[in-house]
N, C-alpha and C positions, 0 to 999 in steps of 0.2 A: 899591892904589888901588881895586880893585873892592869891597873891603869898605866903603870910605867911601860908594860909590854905594848899596850895600845899606842902610847906615845912614840915608842921606838918604831913600831910598825908604820905609823903615819909618816914619820921622818924618812924611813926607808922608801916608802912609796913616793914621797916628794923627790928624793934624790934620784930614784929610778925615772921619774917623769922628766927631770932635768936632762938626763941622758937622752930621752926622747926628743926634747927640744933641740939639742945639738944635732941629732940625727935628721929631724925634719928640716932644720935650717940648712943643713948640708945638701939635702935633696931639693931644696927650693920650695918646700911646702910651708909658706909663711903663715897661713891661717891655722894650720895644725900646730905649728910651733907656738903661736900665741895662745891657743887654747890649752896646750900642755903647760905652757909657762904659768898661766893663771891657775891651773889645777895644781901645779907643783907648789906655787906660793901658798895656796890655800892648805894643802896637805902639810907642808912644813910648819905653817902657822898653827894649824890644829895640833900638831905634835908638840910644839913648844908650849902652847897654852894648856894642853892636857897634862903635861908633866907637872 
């Protein structure tokens, strides 16, 4: 059961980081958006694989 909570937390972090990608892109911070995009993809992938 605890592994499912970890997976949910990782997916939540990934979705939160996607919001940061949109925010950084709106502000014109392209490098930050790319870094957050990669982090978000890794977090969501980790959450799905952990499930």
